[in-house]
Each structure stands twice: as structure tokens, then as C-alpha cells.
C-alpha positions as CSV (number, residue, x, y, z in Angstrom):
1,M,23.5,1.5,-69.1
2,D,22.2,5.1,-69.1
3,I,24.9,7.0,-71.1
4,K,23.3,10.3,-70.0
5,N,24.4,9.6,-66.4
6,I,28.1,9.4,-67.2
7,T,30.9,11.6,-68.5
8,L,33.8,9.6,-70.1
9,W,37.3,10.6,-69.1
10,S,38.2,11.2,-72.7
11,E,35.6,14.1,-72.8
12,T,37.4,16.2,-70.2
13,L,40.9,14.7,-69.5
14,A,44.0,13.9,-71.5
15,F,44.5,10.5,-69.8
16,P,42.6,8.0,-67.6
17,L,43.1,9.9,-64.4
18,L,41.4,7.5,-61.9
19,S,43.4,4.5,-63.1
20,A,46.6,6.6,-62.9
21,I,45.8,7.6,-59.3
22,T,45.4,3.9,-58.5
23,L,48.5,2.7,-60.5
24,V,51.0,5.3,-59.2
25,P,51.2,4.0,-55.6
26,L,51.1,0.4,-56.9
27,I,54.1,1.0,-59.2
28,A,55.9,2.8,-56.4
29,M,55.1,-0.2,-54.1
30,V,56.7,-2.6,-56.6
31,L,59.8,-0.5,-57.0
32,V,60.2,-0.2,-53.2
33,I,60.1,-4.0,-52.9
34,L,62.7,-4.4,-55.7
35,V,65.3,-1.9,-54.5
36,K,67.8,-2.9,-51.8
37,S,68.5,0.5,-50.3
38,S,66.1,1.7,-47.6
39,T,67.0,5.3,-48.4
40,V,66.0,4.8,-52.1
41,A,62.9,3.0,-50.9
42,L,61.8,5.9,-48.8
43,R,62.4,8.4,-51.6
44,L,60.4,6.2,-54.0
45,G,57.6,6.2,-51.3
46,F,57.5,9.9,-51.1
47,V,57.6,10.2,-54.9
48,G,54.6,7.9,-55.2
49,T,52.5,9.5,-52.5
50,I,53.3,13.1,-53.6
51,L,52.5,12.3,-57.2
52,T,49.2,10.6,-56.1
53,F,48.4,13.7,-54.1
54,L,49.0,16.0,-57.0
55,L,46.9,13.8,-59.3
56,S,44.1,14.0,-56.7
57,I,44.3,17.8,-56.7
58,Y,44.1,17.8,-60.5
59,M,41.1,15.5,-60.2
60,L,39.4,17.9,-57.8
61,M,40.1,20.9,-60.1
62,A,38.8,19.2,-63.2
63,F,35.6,18.0,-61.4
64,E,32.4,19.8,-62.6
65,T,30.2,20.6,-59.7
66,E,27.5,21.8,-62.0
67,G,27.2,18.5,-63.8
68,T,25.3,15.4,-62.8
69,G,26.1,11.7,-62.8
70,I,29.4,9.9,-62.8
71,Q,32.5,11.8,-64.1
72,F,35.9,10.7,-65.5
73,Y,34.2,7.3,-66.2
74,E,36.4,4.4,-67.4
75,R,35.1,1.0,-68.5
76,Y,37.1,-1.9,-69.8
77,Q,36.0,-5.4,-70.6
78,G,38.0,-8.6,-71.2
79,I,38.2,-12.3,-70.4
80,G,34.7,-12.1,-68.9
81,L,35.6,-9.4,-66.4
82,T,34.6,-5.7,-66.3
83,Y,36.6,-2.9,-64.8
84,S,34.8,0.4,-64.3
85,V,35.7,3.5,-62.3
86,G,34.2,6.9,-61.8
87,V,33.7,9.7,-59.3
88,D,30.9,11.9,-58.2
89,G,30.1,14.0,-55.1
90,T,29.8,10.8,-53.0
91,N,33.4,9.5,-53.3
92,I,35.7,12.2,-54.7
93,L,36.6,13.7,-51.4
94,F,37.3,10.3,-49.9
95,I,39.9,9.8,-52.6
96,L,41.5,13.1,-51.9
97,L,41.5,12.4,-48.1
98,T,43.2,9.0,-48.8
99,A,46.0,10.8,-50.8
100,V,46.5,13.4,-48.1
101,L,46.6,11.0,-45.1
102,S,48.8,8.5,-47.0
103,L,51.4,11.2,-47.5
104,L,51.2,12.3,-43.9
105,A,51.5,8.6,-42.8
106,L,54.8,8.4,-44.6
107,V,55.9,11.7,-43.0
108,Y,54.9,10.2,-39.6
109,T,57.1,7.2,-40.5
110,L,60.1,9.5,-40.4
111,T,59.5,10.0,-36.7
112,T,59.6,6.3,-36.0
113,R,62.2,3.5,-36.3
114,R,60.2,2.1,-39.2
115,V,61.8,4.5,-41.7
116,A,64.3,1.8,-42.9
117,D,61.6,-0.9,-43.2
118,R,61.0,-1.3,-46.9
119,T,58.1,-3.8,-46.3
120,H,56.3,-1.3,-44.1
121,I,56.7,1.5,-46.7
122,A,55.5,-0.9,-49.5
123,C,52.5,-1.7,-47.3
124,L,51.6,1.9,-46.9
125,L,51.7,2.4,-50.7
126,G,49.7,-0.7,-51.4
127,Y,47.1,0.3,-48.8
128,E,46.8,3.7,-50.5
129,A,46.2,2.1,-53.9
130,I,43.7,-0.3,-52.5
131,L,41.6,2.4,-50.9
132,V,41.7,4.6,-54.0
133,G,40.6,1.6,-56.1
134,A,37.8,0.8,-53.7
135,F,36.4,4.3,-53.5
136,A,36.6,4.8,-57.3
137,A,35.1,1.4,-58.2
138,M,31.8,1.5,-60.1
139,N,31.4,-2.3,-60.1
140,A,30.2,-4.2,-57.1
141,M,32.5,-7.2,-57.4
142,Q,35.4,-4.9,-58.2
143,F,34.7,-3.0,-55.0
144,W,34.6,-6.3,-53.0
145,F,37.9,-7.4,-54.5
146,W,39.7,-4.3,-53.4
147,C,38.1,-4.7,-49.9
148,F,39.5,-8.3,-49.8
149,L,43.0,-7.1,-50.8
150,E,42.9,-4.6,-47.9
151,L,43.5,-7.5,-45.5
152,I,47.0,-7.9,-46.8
153,P,48.6,-4.6,-45.8
154,V,46.6,-4.4,-42.6
155,V,47.8,-7.9,-41.4
156,L,51.4,-7.3,-42.5
157,M,51.6,-3.9,-40.8
158,T,50.0,-5.2,-37.6
159,L,52.4,-8.1,-37.4
160,R,55.5,-6.2,-38.2
161,A,54.9,-2.8,-36.6
162,G,52.2,-3.3,-34.0
163,S,52.8,-2.0,-30.5
164,G,51.1,-4.8,-28.6
165,Q,52.3,-8.1,-27.4
166,N,49.5,-10.2,-28.8
167,R,49.7,-9.3,-32.5
168,R,48.8,-12.8,-33.8
169,W,45.7,-12.9,-31.7
170,V,44.8,-9.4,-32.9
171,V,45.2,-10.5,-36.5
172,A,43.1,-13.6,-35.9
173,L,40.3,-11.5,-34.4
174,L,40.5,-9.1,-37.4
175,L,40.4,-11.9,-39.9
176,Q,37.4,-13.4,-38.1
177,H,35.4,-10.2,-38.2
178,W,36.5,-8.9,-41.6
179,G,36.2,-12.3,-43.1
180,S,32.6,-12.7,-42.0
181,G,31.8,-9.3,-43.3
182,L,33.4,-9.9,-46.7
183,F,31.5,-13.2,-47.0
184,M,28.2,-11.5,-46.3
185,V,28.9,-8.7,-48.8
186,L,30.0,-11.2,-51.4
187,A,26.8,-13.2,-50.9
188,G,24.7,-10.0,-51.1
189,F,26.3,-8.8,-54.3
190,L,26.0,-12.2,-56.0
191,M,22.3,-12.4,-55.1
192,L,21.8,-8.8,-56.3
193,G,23.5,-9.5,-59.7
194,F,21.8,-12.9,-60.3
195,G,18.5,-11.6,-59.1
196,T,18.6,-8.8,-61.6
197,M,19.7,-11.2,-64.3
198,V,16.4,-13.1,-63.9
199,S,14.5,-10.1,-65.3
200,T,17.0,-8.6,-67.6
201,D,18.8,-11.7,-68.9
202,V,22.1,-9.9,-68.5
203,L,24.5,-10.7,-65.6
204,S,26.1,-7.4,-64.6
205,F,27.6,-6.1,-61.3
206,D,28.1,-2.6,-62.7
207,W,26.6,0.0,-60.4
208,L,25.0,1.9,-63.2
209,D,23.4,-1.2,-64.6
210,L,22.1,-2.3,-61.2
211,K,20.7,1.1,-60.4
212,D,19.0,1.6,-63.8
213,S,17.4,-1.9,-63.8
214,N,14.5,-1.0,-61.5
215,V,14.0,-4.8,-60.8
216,K,11.8,-6.0,-58.0
217,L,14.1,-8.5,-56.3
218,E,12.5,-11.6,-54.7
219,Y,14.9,-11.7,-51.8
220,A,15.5,-8.0,-51.4
221,T,15.2,-8.0,-47.6
222,L,17.8,-10.8,-47.3
223,I,20.1,-9.0,-49.7
224,F,19.7,-5.8,-47.7
225,F,20.7,-7.4,-44.4
226,L,23.6,-9.3,-45.9
227,L,25.0,-6.1,-47.3
228,F,24.2,-4.0,-44.2
229,F,25.7,-6.4,-41.7
230,G,28.8,-6.7,-43.9
231,F,29.2,-3.0,-44.2
232,A,28.4,-2.5,-40.5
233,I,31.5,-4.5,-39.6
234,R,33.7,-2.3,-41.6
235,M,32.2,1.0,-40.4
236,P,32.2,-0.3,-37.5
237,L,28.7,0.1,-36.1
238,F,27.4,-1.2,-32.8
239,P,27.3,-4.2,-32.1
240,F,29.8,-5.2,-34.9
241,H,32.6,-3.1,-33.4
242,G,34.5,-5.6,-31.2
243,W,37.7,-5.7,-33.4
244,L,38.3,-1.9,-33.5
245,P,39.4,-1.2,-29.9
246,V,41.7,-4.2,-29.9
247,L,43.3,-3.2,-33.2
248,A,43.6,0.4,-32.2
249,E,45.4,-0.5,-28.9
250,Q,47.8,-3.1,-30.3
251,G,48.1,-2.2,-34.0
252,T,50.5,0.2,-35.7
253,V,50.0,4.0,-35.5
254,A,52.0,4.6,-38.6
255,S,49.2,3.3,-40.8
256,V,46.4,4.9,-38.8
257,G,45.9,7.8,-41.2
258,I,44.8,5.8,-44.1
259,F,43.3,3.1,-41.8
260,L,40.8,5.7,-40.6
261,V,39.9,6.4,-44.2
262,S,39.3,2.7,-44.7
263,L,36.8,2.8,-41.7
264,K,34.8,5.3,-43.8
265,L,34.7,2.7,-46.6
266,G,31.7,1.1,-44.9
267,I,29.9,4.4,-44.7
268,Y,30.6,5.0,-48.3
269,A,29.5,1.5,-49.3
270,A,26.2,2.0,-47.6
271,M,25.7,5.3,-49.4
272,R,26.8,3.9,-52.8
273,F,25.5,0.3,-52.9
274,L,23.0,-0.2,-50.2
275,V,20.7,2.9,-50.3
276,P,20.5,3.5,-54.0
277,L,20.2,-0.1,-55.1
278,L,17.6,-1.2,-52.5
279,P,15.7,2.0,-51.7
280,E,12.4,0.5,-50.7
281,V,13.8,-2.1,-48.3
282,A,16.2,0.5,-46.9
283,E,13.3,2.8,-46.1
284,Q,11.3,-0.1,-44.6
285,W,14.1,-1.0,-42.2
286,A,15.3,2.5,-41.5
287,W,13.9,2.4,-37.9
288,F,16.2,-0.6,-37.2
289,V,19.3,1.1,-38.5
290,V,18.5,4.3,-36.7
291,T,18.0,2.4,-33.5
292,L,21.5,0.8,-33.8
293,G,22.9,4.2,-34.6
294,L,21.4,5.8,-31.5
295,I,22.6,2.9,-29.3
296,G,26.1,3.2,-30.9
297,I,26.3,7.0,-30.2
298,F,25.8,6.6,-26.5
299,Y,27.5,3.2,-26.1
300,G,30.7,4.5,-27.8
301,A,30.7,7.8,-25.9
302,L,30.1,6.3,-22.5
303,L,32.7,3.6,-22.9
304,A,35.2,6.2,-24.2
305,L,34.7,8.1,-20.9
306,M,35.7,4.9,-19.0
307,Q,39.0,4.3,-20.9
308,I,42.4,5.0,-19.5
309,N,44.2,4.0,-22.8
310,M,44.1,6.9,-25.2
311,R,43.9,4.7,-28.3
312,R,40.9,2.7,-27.0
313,L,39.3,6.0,-26.0
314,L,39.5,7.3,-29.6
315,A,38.4,3.9,-30.9
316,F,35.2,4.1,-28.9
317,A,34.8,7.7,-30.0
318,I,34.9,6.5,-33.6
319,I,32.2,4.0,-32.8
320,S,30.0,6.8,-31.4
321,Q,30.7,8.9,-34.6
322,T,29.7,6.0,-36.8
323,G,26.2,5.8,-35.2
324,L,25.8,9.5,-36.0
325,L,26.9,9.1,-39.7
326,V,24.6,6.1,-40.2
327,I,21.6,8.0,-39.0
328,G,22.4,10.8,-41.5
329,I,22.4,8.3,-44.4
330,F,19.1,6.8,-43.4
331,D,17.4,10.2,-43.1
332,F,16.6,9.7,-46.9
333,N,17.1,13.3,-47.8
334,K,19.9,15.4,-49.3
335,Y,20.7,17.3,-46.1
336,G,21.3,14.2,-44.0
337,M,23.5,12.6,-46.7
338,E,25.5,15.9,-47.2
339,G,26.1,16.0,-43.4
340,S,27.2,12.4,-43.3
341,I,29.8,12.8,-46.1
342,L,31.1,16.1,-44.7
343,L,31.3,14.7,-41.2
344,S,33.0,11.6,-42.5
345,I,35.8,13.7,-44.1
346,A,36.1,15.9,-41.0
347,Y,36.1,13.1,-38.5
348,G,38.5,11.0,-40.6
349,L,41.0,13.9,-40.8
350,A,40.6,15.0,-37.2
351,T,40.7,11.6,-35.6
352,A,43.8,10.8,-37.7
353,G,45.4,13.9,-36.3
354,M,44.7,12.9,-32.7
355,L,46.0,9.4,-33.3
356,F,49.1,10.8,-34.9
357,S,49.6,13.0,-31.8
358,I,49.1,10.0,-29.5
359,G,51.6,8.1,-31.6
360,M,54.2,10.8,-31.2
361,I,53.5,10.8,-27.4
362,Y,54.0,7.0,-27.4
363,K,57.4,7.3,-29.0
364,R,58.5,9.7,-26.3
365,T,57.0,8.0,-23.2
366,H,56.4,4.4,-24.4
367,T,52.9,4.6,-23.0
368,A,49.4,5.5,-24.1
369,Y,47.8,5.3,-20.7
370,I,46.3,8.7,-19.7
371,P,47.1,8.4,-15.9
372,R,50.8,8.1,-16.7
373,L,50.9,11.2,-18.8
374,G,50.5,14.9,-18.0
375,G,52.2,18.3,-18.3
376,M,53.2,17.8,-21.9
377,Y,52.1,21.1,-23.4
378,D,55.2,23.2,-22.9
379,A,57.7,20.8,-24.3
380,N,55.5,19.4,-27.1
381,A,53.7,22.4,-28.6
382,A,53.2,20.8,-32.0
383,I,51.6,17.7,-30.6
384,A,49.4,19.8,-28.3
385,V,48.2,22.1,-31.0
386,L,47.5,19.2,-33.3
387,F,45.5,17.4,-30.7
388,V,43.4,20.4,-29.5
389,I,42.5,21.6,-33.1
390,C,41.5,18.0,-34.1
391,A,39.5,17.6,-30.9
392,L,37.6,20.8,-31.5
393,S,36.9,19.7,-35.1
394,T,35.6,16.4,-33.7
395,M,33.4,18.3,-31.3
396,V,32.0,20.2,-34.3
397,M,33.0,23.6,-33.0
398,P,32.5,26.8,-35.2
399,G,35.3,27.3,-37.6
400,T,35.7,23.6,-38.4
401,P,34.0,21.6,-41.2
402,G,32.2,19.5,-38.6
403,F,30.2,22.6,-37.6
404,D,28.4,22.9,-40.9
405,G,28.3,19.1,-41.3
406,I,26.4,18.6,-38.0
407,H,24.0,21.3,-38.9
408,L,23.2,19.7,-42.2
409,L,22.8,16.3,-40.6
410,L,20.5,17.7,-37.9
411,E,18.4,19.4,-40.5
412,G,18.1,16.2,-42.4
413,T,17.4,14.2,-39.2
414,I,14.6,16.6,-38.1
415,K,13.0,16.1,-41.5
416,G,13.6,12.4,-41.7
417,Q,13.4,11.1,-38.1
418,G,11.9,13.9,-36.0
419,W,13.1,16.0,-33.0
420,I,13.6,13.2,-30.5
421,V,16.4,11.6,-32.6
422,S,18.0,15.0,-33.2
423,I,18.1,15.8,-29.5
424,A,19.6,12.4,-28.8
425,I,22.3,13.2,-31.3
426,L,23.1,16.5,-29.6
427,I,23.3,14.9,-26.2
428,G,25.7,12.3,-27.6
429,N,27.8,15.1,-29.1
430,V,28.0,16.8,-25.6
431,L,29.4,13.5,-24.2
432,A,32.1,13.5,-27.0
433,V,33.0,17.1,-26.0
434,G,33.4,16.0,-22.4
435,L,35.6,13.0,-23.1
436,L,38.0,14.8,-25.5
437,L,38.4,17.9,-23.3
438,R,39.1,15.7,-20.3
439,A,41.7,13.8,-22.3
440,F,43.4,17.0,-23.4
441,Q,43.5,18.3,-19.9
442,Q,44.9,15.1,-18.4
443,I,47.6,14.7,-21.1
444,F,48.8,18.2,-21.8
445,I,47.7,20.5,-18.9
446,A,47.5,18.5,-15.7
447,A,50.6,17.7,-13.6
448,P,51.8,14.2,-14.1
449,N,50.9,11.6,-11.5
450,R,54.3,10.1,-11.4
451,H,57.9,10.9,-12.5
452,Q,58.3,11.0,-16.2
453,G,61.2,10.4,-18.5
454,P,63.2,13.0,-20.4
455,Y,60.5,13.9,-22.8
456,K,59.8,17.2,-21.0
457,N,63.1,18.5,-22.3
458,T,62.6,16.9,-25.7
459,L,66.3,16.2,-26.4
460,Y,66.9,14.4,-29.7
461,V,70.1,12.6,-29.2
462,S,70.1,10.5,-32.3
463,S,68.6,10.4,-35.8
464,T,66.2,7.7,-34.7
465,E,64.4,10.0,-32.3
466,P,61.4,12.1,-33.3
467,S,62.0,15.3,-35.3
468,P,60.2,18.5,-34.3
469,R,60.1,19.5,-38.0
470,N,58.2,16.4,-39.1
471,E,55.7,16.9,-36.2
472,W,55.1,20.5,-37.2
473,I,54.6,19.5,-40.8
474,I,51.8,17.0,-39.8
475,A,50.3,19.5,-37.4
476,I,50.3,22.4,-39.9
477,V,48.9,20.4,-42.7
478,I,46.0,18.8,-40.8
479,C,45.1,21.9,-38.8
480,G,45.4,24.1,-41.9
481,I,43.0,21.9,-43.8
482,L,40.5,21.7,-41.0
483,I,40.5,25.4,-40.3
484,S,40.4,26.5,-44.0
485,A,37.6,24.0,-44.8
486,G,35.7,25.2,-41.7
487,V,36.0,28.8,-42.5
488,H,34.9,28.3,-46.2
489,T,32.8,25.1,-46.4
490,S,30.7,26.1,-49.4
491,P,33.0,24.7,-52.1
492,W,33.1,21.3,-50.3
493,I,29.3,21.2,-50.0
494,D,29.0,22.1,-53.7
495,I,31.2,19.1,-54.5
496,I,29.3,16.7,-52.2
497,D,25.9,17.9,-53.5
498,Q,26.9,17.2,-57.1
499,N,25.1,13.9,-57.4
500,L,23.0,13.6,-54.2
501,E,19.9,15.1,-55.7
502,P,19.1,12.1,-57.9
503,I,19.6,9.8,-54.9
504,S,17.4,11.8,-52.6
505,S,14.8,12.1,-55.4
506,T,14.5,8.3,-55.4
507,Y,13.0,8.4,-52.0
508,S,10.8,11.3,-52.8
509,S,9.3,9.3,-55.6
510,I,8.9,6.3,-53.3
511,E,7.1,8.4,-50.7
512,T,4.8,9.8,-53.5
513,I,4.0,6.3,-54.7
514,N,3.2,5.1,-51.2
515,A,1.0,8.2,-50.5
516,D,-0.9,7.6,-53.8
517,T,-1.4,3.9,-52.8
518,L,-2.7,4.8,-49.4
519,A,-5.0,7.4,-50.9
520,A,-6.4,4.8,-53.4
521,Q,-7.0,2.4,-50.5
């Protein structure tokens, strides 16, 4: 392991921060399960999520953007197992986004009848801990283990709090897709570790060891496709997306905030494990990945335009966004990767805000079908403001973080793929603008096509009905983050750029070697 590439937590912090961020929601989850009172369980849930959020803010403040390599690094060995965690510009904002949306997901729970469900609250806390652990993992098998554990809260929340009638079928479909993806990723990691051991005589799945080994793997192409297809299911990338529209339509909205962060886990995994560990093979097959990304952009956008269920519409919009993000990763330059990370954060927060707003509408009207909605702006200002600001951010409008993100990604795509791919990305973004503006007009502005219930007057007759205060809290927090980050994006780009230069330089060196080889021939 190259010690020069890491900064131990003891050098800058008073305690192992990343382990603390992971353990706090886990401890809160255990306490929620043990207590008998739903009120106490809810309070413990808020204590856990708020403390995790504060620790994440502390992590961001202590992070050195001028440094290089992995920071706050922790490594422990015992009984033949290795635990290692660390952060750099690639993953630190994903951890912060997980903490923010986990807290908002719990606030959203106050607007639903799940506020007294201790199991549901425990699942939210466990889900948060799992995602933080996965994003912080610096060991391939450790990362895989957290992804495997993710199935537990997703399945439980879908079965207990899903809004569809075919929850068991949805869970079976999810297990089929995620199970196959986990199997492929496990096979790829095992082949990667044992393939490296043949040359180094040391079996290690630590990311730093694998990256510094510089071993020519015999089955590198097979390993690449095992990992890529496994990660593509989790993104989800066309044509591995079939589970997402079904889960979005019939799953639970209360968990949607952190669930959207988990969708970015596949994007992060490709950037962390696929591209740096197999750079030559990734560059060789970049045309294939870019082709899937382009198909996904238009496929997702066109199918989103055809949907009448708002949840399915946003699910296909996510599929379209995923194609865009994957192209940025496989641009093989700093600008494309910067744009992909920044857009992943912006899309994750904005799409979560739109799905929160759709969930609030569903609690009022008991429908997510666009033709049955309309005229909701006057009586539901918080929901309307949240939806339109998040839609504008998804459309990468000026004043939102997506605006700078798409410019970085396009600059990287022009350098890496050429003008044709860049123009195709812009056309796909125009389609996204059209479908979201049309959805906003039909839900909030247009007159309803049929008689609606009492939601226009928004009378809250019992404590189980939605609270305007909670809705405004969610709207103000999400819109505030999007607008403030959009107005002043430089600090976020500085954080993202912290450790991307070594990754992009890997491809520069490969191109130089290839050019020298061709010149010699």
C-alpha cells in the first residue's frame, strides 16, 4: 500500500469519524427496535439522523481540498478480515447527501401514517448506515457486503409500506435483478483479487492495494463486464432497468430520498472500482458503454413522455439521467468525471424532492395518475414550489448546480467523445425539459379533468393528516440547498476535484503509451 496516498484519521481528527457516522444510525436503529413506545422510537430516529447529519457537516469542514489521496483513512484487521474506510472527492458528497435525505425522509414520515411504525423507522436508520458504509468502503468485498445488506431494508419497507397491491411480486422482481447483479459483482471482485494475487503473492481486496498493483490481469475483459453489468443493474442503465419503474410505482415513497442516493451507488462504484482498477479495458470498451448511455438517454426520456403515472415518469427520467452520467465517467478526463459527480448529487437531491412532492400529493388524493390531478397550485404552495424548483434543477437551468454540472460534462464529452455525442446529450436534455414542464402544468396549473376530493381546501382534520409545516420544512431545505449550491458551485467543484487528477492522469499515461507504441510501429 502506498502510504503517501492516504491521510490517517488520527492525523487530523480526534476520533474515527467515518466509523462514527456509520455506527450512529446503527445504534439508533437497535434502540428503536428495543423500545416499546412509538413516540420514543421517533425521537430516537431524529436524534440518530440529526447527529449523523452534524457529523457529516464536520467531515466536510475538516476535509482538505488542497490535499490528494484518501483522507480520514481507517484500517483494521482481525480474524482474516480487513475493514478500511476513507473519503476523497469522489465519495464525500454522496455521504453528505445520504445524511441530508435520510433526515428529510424521516420528516416526510411525519406526514404519513407510518409515524408510529417502529420497524419502518428502524429500516430508514439501517438504510442510512448501509449507504454510508458502502460509500466510505475502501475494500471491494466490504463494499459488496454493504450492498448485499441493502436488500434487507428495501424489501422490508416495500412489503410493509408499499402503495401497490402486488408487493410480493415487486420484491421477487427486485431480488431477481439485484441478486444477479450482486452475484456478478462478487465474481468480478473475486477474480480481481485472486488475479492480482498470482503476481503479488498477496490476496487483498483493499482498493489501494488493487490500484497500486499495476498487474496485467489474464481475464481483465471478463472482470470488466462482470463488474460493469453488475453495477449497471444498480444504476440502473438501459437495458438493465426493468425493476426501477415497477418499484417506483408500487414501493414506498417514505424511503425514496435515501433510495435515490442508493441508485447513485452504481455510478459511484463504476467511478471507484471499475475505471481506476481496469483502465485499459475500460478505455477499450468505452464505445460500448457510451452507446448504451446514448440509447438510455433517449429511451428513458421518450418512455417518460408516454407515462400517465407520475412515479413511473420520474423512474424513466432517472434512467435517462443515468445514461448521461455514464457517458461522463467514460469520457476519461477530469471534466467529464467532475460533471458526472456534480450531476449525480444534483439529480439525486432534485429527483428526491419531486418524489417527495408526489408522495404528498398521493396522501391527499390517493392517486399518482396525472390525468386525475390538476389545479393543485393554490391550495398546495409548498408542494408546487418544491416540484418546480427541483424540476428546474433537473433541467439544468442557470442558478442550479446542474447548470455547471452539465457544462463540465459537455466539455469532457467534447474532448473525449466528440461533438456528435455532445449534441445528442443536449437533445436528450430538451426532452427532459419537455416532460417535466408538461407534468408540472398538468398537476398544478391545468384544471382537473374530473371532480376532486377536499384537497383543494387542504383541511387537516386529524393528527394523521399531512402537516403544512413539515411540507414547508422539506421544501425549504431541498430548494435552499439547490439554489445556494447553484449560485456558488465553486466550493463543491473544489471538493469533487480533490482526487480526480490522479485518476484522469492514468488515462493520459495510457494514451501516451499507446501513441508511443503506434509511433514505434
